[in-house]
C-alpha positions in Angstrom: 0.0 0.2 -0.1 2.7 2.4 0.8 5.0 1.8 -1.5 2.0 2.0 -4.3 1.1 4.9 -3.2 4.8 6.8 -3.0 6.0 4.8 -6.4 3.2 5.9 -8.6 5.1 9.1 -10.0 8.6 7.5 -10.7 10.4 4.5 -12.3 9.6 0.9 -11.1 10.9 0.9 -7.2 9.8 -3.0 -7.5 13.8 -4.7 -7.4 14.2 -2.1 -3.9 14.6 -3.9 -0.9 12.3 -2.2 1.9 15.4 -0.2 2.6 16.4 1.2 -0.1 13.1 2.3 -0.4 12.6 4.1 2.9 16.4 5.7 2.2 14.5 7.5 -0.9 11.2 8.5 0.1 12.7 9.6 3.6 13.3 12.9 2.8 10.4 13.7 0.2 8.6 16.6 1.4 5.1 15.2 1.7 6.3 11.9 3.3 6.3 11.3 7.2 10.1 9.8 7.6 9.0 8.7 11.4 6.2 6.5 10.0 8.1 5.3 7.0 10.5 4.2 9.1 7.8 2.2 12.0 6.3 0.4 8.5 9.9 -0.7 7.4 10.9 -2.2 10.4 7.3 -3.7 10.8 7.8 -4.9 7.3 11.1 -6.3 8.4 10.3 -8.4 11.5 7.1 -9.5 9.5 9.2 -11.0 7.4 12.5 -12.2 8.4 12.1 -12.5 12.0 11.3 -16.3 13.6 8.4 -14.9 15.7 5.0 -13.1 15.0 4.8 -9.8 15.3 3.5 -8.2 18.4 0.4 -7.1 18.0 1.4 -3.0 19.3 4.1 -3.2 16.3 1.1 -4.2 13.7 -0.8 -1.5 15.1 1.6 0.9 15.0 2.8 -0.3 11.5 -1.2 -0.1 10.2 -1.8 3.6 11.3 1.7 4.6 10.1 0.9 3.5 6.8 -2.7 5.0 7.1 -1.2 8.9 7.5 1.3 8.2 4.3 -1.2 6.7 1.8 -3.7 9.9 3.4 -1.9 12.1 5.2 -4.9 14.5 5.2 -4.0 18.7 5.4 -0.8 19.9 6.0 -0.4 22.2 9.3 -0.1 25.3 7.3 -3.4 24.3 5.6 -5.7 23.3 8.7 -4.2 26.8 9.6 -5.9 28.9 6.8 -9.5 28.7 8.0 
């Protein structure tokens, strides 16, 4: 979900690892770098750890990915009322 939302405007990013993807997007103006890092770390744990992902980690990743995909108005836009 996050990868497809951010990659729409760039060349095919499907060959990037999750950390390469994170490093490419973390400094973008319209991306929450902390949220992207949360999603990236949770993905790594889910994909490569020998144990399940704690529900709190999964919840945090879902919340972060929702905010990346649909960030809502910027603080500047909210102040224009």
